C-alpha positions as CSV (number, residue, x, y, z in Angstrom):
1,M,-36.3,-46.6,-51.7
2,R,-35.7,-50.3,-50.9
3,K,-37.3,-52.5,-53.5
4,I,-38.7,-55.9,-52.4
5,G,-39.3,-58.6,-55.0
6,W,-42.0,-61.1,-53.7
7,D,-41.6,-64.1,-55.9
8,I,-44.7,-65.9,-57.2
9,S,-42.9,-68.0,-59.9
10,H,-42.8,-71.0,-57.5
11,Q,-46.5,-70.8,-56.5
12,E,-45.8,-68.9,-53.3
13,F,-48.5,-67.2,-51.2
14,I,-49.1,-63.8,-52.9
15,I,-48.7,-60.7,-50.9
16,S,-51.6,-59.1,-52.8
17,D,-54.0,-61.5,-51.0
18,H,-55.9,-58.9,-48.9
19,Y,-57.2,-61.3,-46.4
20,Y,-53.8,-62.6,-45.4
21,F,-51.3,-59.8,-46.1
22,S,-52.9,-56.4,-46.4
23,K,-51.3,-55.2,-43.1
24,L,-47.9,-56.3,-44.2
25,Q,-48.3,-54.5,-47.5
26,R,-49.4,-51.3,-45.7
27,Y,-46.5,-51.5,-43.2
28,I,-44.0,-51.9,-46.0
29,N,-45.3,-48.8,-47.7
30,E,-45.4,-46.8,-44.5
31,A,-41.8,-47.8,-43.9
32,G,-40.8,-46.2,-47.3
33,M,-40.2,-49.5,-49.1
34,Q,-41.8,-50.9,-52.3
35,V,-42.9,-54.4,-52.8
36,D,-43.8,-56.0,-56.2
37,E,-45.0,-59.5,-57.0
38,V,-42.5,-61.0,-59.5
39,D,-43.6,-63.9,-61.8
40,E,-40.4,-64.0,-63.9
41,F,-37.5,-65.4,-61.9
42,E,-34.8,-63.5,-63.7
43,K,-36.4,-60.1,-62.8
44,L,-35.6,-60.8,-59.1
45,A,-32.2,-59.4,-59.9
46,N,-33.8,-55.9,-60.0
47,Y,-34.7,-56.0,-56.3
48,D,-32.7,-55.4,-53.1
49,T,-34.7,-58.0,-51.1
50,I,-36.1,-61.2,-52.6
51,I,-38.8,-63.2,-50.8
52,F,-39.9,-66.8,-51.3
53,N,-42.9,-67.2,-48.9
54,Y,-44.0,-70.9,-49.0
55,P,-42.7,-71.9,-52.4
56,E,-44.3,-75.1,-53.8
57,I,-42.1,-75.7,-56.8
58,P,-38.6,-77.0,-56.1
59,F,-35.7,-74.8,-57.3
60,K,-33.6,-75.9,-60.2
61,K,-29.8,-75.9,-60.0
62,E,-29.6,-72.9,-62.3
63,E,-32.0,-71.0,-60.1
64,V,-30.0,-71.8,-57.0
65,D,-26.9,-70.6,-58.8
66,F,-28.7,-67.4,-59.8
67,I,-29.7,-66.7,-56.2
68,E,-26.3,-67.5,-54.9
69,E,-24.8,-64.9,-57.3
70,L,-27.4,-62.3,-56.1
71,V,-26.4,-62.9,-52.4
72,K,-22.7,-62.5,-53.4
73,K,-23.7,-59.2,-54.9
74,G,-25.1,-58.0,-51.6
75,K,-28.8,-58.8,-52.0
76,T,-31.0,-60.1,-49.2
77,V,-32.9,-63.3,-49.9
78,G,-35.5,-64.8,-47.5
79,I,-37.3,-68.2,-47.7
80,F,-40.0,-69.2,-45.3
81,A,-41.7,-72.5,-44.7
82,Y,-44.2,-74.2,-42.4
83,Y,-44.3,-77.1,-40.0
84,K,-44.7,-80.9,-40.6
85,N,-43.5,-81.2,-44.3
86,E,-46.8,-83.0,-45.2
87,D,-46.8,-81.2,-48.5
88,H,-43.0,-81.4,-48.9
89,I,-42.5,-77.7,-48.0
90,A,-39.3,-78.4,-46.1
91,D,-38.0,-80.5,-49.0
92,T,-38.8,-77.8,-51.5
93,C,-37.2,-75.1,-49.4
94,N,-34.1,-77.3,-49.0
95,T,-33.5,-77.3,-52.7
96,L,-32.4,-73.7,-52.3
97,S,-31.5,-73.2,-48.6
98,E,-29.0,-76.1,-48.4
99,R,-26.7,-74.2,-50.7
100,F,-26.3,-71.7,-47.9
101,G,-25.8,-74.2,-45.1
102,I,-29.4,-74.2,-43.7
103,K,-31.7,-77.2,-43.7
104,F,-35.4,-77.3,-42.9
105,N,-36.1,-80.4,-40.7
106,G,-39.8,-80.9,-41.5
107,D,-40.4,-80.6,-37.7
108,I,-43.2,-79.5,-35.4
109,I,-42.2,-77.1,-32.6
110,I,-44.5,-76.8,-29.6
111,D,-44.3,-74.8,-26.4
112,N,-46.8,-75.6,-23.6
113,I,-45.6,-72.6,-21.5
114,N,-44.5,-69.8,-23.8
115,N,-47.3,-69.5,-26.3
116,Y,-50.1,-67.3,-27.5
117,D,-53.8,-67.8,-26.6
118,N,-53.0,-71.1,-24.8
119,D,-52.1,-72.8,-28.1
120,N,-48.9,-74.7,-28.0
121,L,-48.3,-74.4,-31.7
122,L,-48.4,-70.6,-31.5
123,I,-45.1,-70.3,-29.7
124,T,-43.6,-67.1,-28.4
125,T,-40.0,-66.5,-27.7
126,T,-37.7,-63.7,-26.5
127,D,-34.5,-65.6,-27.6
128,I,-33.7,-63.2,-30.5
129,S,-30.2,-62.4,-31.7
130,N,-28.6,-60.2,-34.4
131,M,-31.8,-58.3,-34.9
132,N,-32.9,-54.7,-34.2
133,N,-32.8,-54.0,-30.5
134,S,-36.5,-53.0,-30.5
135,I,-37.5,-56.7,-31.2
136,N,-37.9,-58.3,-27.8
137,K,-40.6,-61.0,-28.4
138,V,-42.3,-62.6,-31.4
139,M,-45.0,-65.1,-32.0
140,L,-44.2,-67.9,-34.5
141,A,-47.2,-70.0,-35.5
142,C,-46.8,-73.6,-36.8
143,T,-43.0,-73.5,-37.2
144,D,-40.4,-75.9,-38.4
145,S,-36.9,-76.1,-37.0
146,L,-33.6,-75.5,-38.8
147,L,-30.3,-77.2,-38.9
148,T,-27.2,-75.1,-39.7
149,T,-24.1,-76.6,-41.3
150,D,-22.0,-73.5,-42.3
151,P,-20.0,-71.3,-39.9
152,K,-21.3,-68.3,-41.9
153,V,-24.8,-69.0,-40.6
154,R,-25.9,-67.2,-37.5
155,I,-29.1,-67.8,-35.4
156,L,-31.7,-65.0,-35.4
157,V,-34.5,-66.7,-33.4
158,H,-34.3,-69.6,-31.0
159,G,-37.1,-71.2,-29.1
160,E,-37.3,-70.8,-25.3
161,D,-36.0,-73.6,-23.0
162,T,-39.7,-74.7,-22.6
163,C,-40.2,-75.4,-26.3
164,E,-40.0,-78.9,-27.7
165,S,-39.1,-80.3,-31.1
166,K,-41.1,-83.4,-32.1
167,L,-38.1,-84.6,-34.0
168,E,-35.7,-83.8,-31.1
169,F,-33.8,-81.1,-33.0
170,E,-32.4,-77.9,-31.4
171,P,-35.2,-75.3,-31.8
172,I,-33.4,-73.0,-34.2
173,L,-36.4,-71.2,-35.8
174,F,-34.8,-68.4,-38.0
175,A,-31.2,-68.3,-39.2
176,E,-29.2,-66.2,-41.6
177,Y,-26.2,-66.9,-43.9
178,V,-24.0,-63.8,-44.2
179,D,-21.8,-63.4,-47.2
180,E,-18.5,-61.7,-47.0
181,N,-19.8,-59.0,-49.4
182,G,-22.7,-58.2,-47.1
183,G,-25.4,-60.3,-48.8
184,K,-27.7,-62.3,-46.7
185,F,-29.8,-65.5,-47.0
186,I,-32.5,-65.8,-44.4
187,A,-34.5,-68.9,-43.6
188,G,-37.5,-69.1,-41.3
189,G,-39.4,-72.1,-40.1
190,T,-42.8,-70.4,-40.6
191,C,-44.3,-68.2,-43.3
192,V,-47.2,-66.9,-41.3
193,F,-45.4,-64.7,-38.7
194,W,-46.3,-61.7,-40.8
195,D,-49.9,-62.4,-41.9
196,N,-52.8,-60.3,-40.7
197,Y,-53.4,-62.6,-37.7
198,S,-49.8,-62.4,-36.4
199,I,-48.2,-59.2,-37.5
200,D,-49.6,-57.0,-34.7
201,L,-48.7,-59.4,-31.9
202,Y,-45.7,-58.5,-29.8
203,N,-42.9,-57.3,-32.0
204,N,-43.8,-59.3,-35.1
205,K,-44.3,-56.1,-37.1
206,E,-40.8,-54.8,-36.3
207,F,-39.4,-58.3,-36.9
208,S,-41.0,-58.5,-40.3
209,L,-39.7,-55.0,-41.4
210,D,-36.2,-55.8,-40.1
211,L,-36.1,-59.0,-42.2
212,L,-37.1,-57.1,-45.3
213,S,-34.6,-54.3,-44.9
214,R,-31.5,-56.1,-43.8
C-alpha cells in the first residue's frame, strides 16, 4: 500500500478538512492508498509520497536538505501554491522548490476562451505531458506559473495558447524534477485542483491520483 504523508508542520491546508477535501480522501482510500497528516517533519521519511499543500512557513535549509535526500532515495514530493503571491505563498514555496530547479513566479494566469463556467481564472487545458494517458483535460483554478531552470525538470501541464500570464511568463503550470534514482519533486501553480469543487471536473480526479502515486 502506498503511504502518503500530508505535511501540516508548515501550516498547510489539512486534508481532514471535510468541506474541502473529503472527496480526495475518499478517492485515495478507494485507490488503495493511505494518507496521514504529519505534524513532525522528520516523520515524512516514513512515507512514499510527501505533500505540501499551501505551506505558509518557509523551509529552513536543513529541511530542504532533508527533502532533497528523500527525493534521492526515490520518494515523490509535491508542493502546491496559489496565484498572486499576496501572502508570499510563491516566496514560501520557492524556499524549497528552487533546490530542484523550479521557481514559482507569483503570477496570475487567465484564459478568456478555455475556462470553466465562463470564469477566466478557472482555466482549462488539454496540454498535458508525462502523465497517465487517461488524463486529457484538467481545470486549474487561480494558478501561478512556474519557471524551470534545471534540465532534469519536465513539464507536466502547460496552459493553452489562449491563456495569458499577467507577468508575461510562459504558462508552465505543473512541472516535475526527476532524479536519476527515480525520485520526483513536483510543483504545481495551484493547490485547489483537488478540492471538493474541482476534483470531479474533467480528469482532475485521475490527475490528482496520478500525482500522488508517481
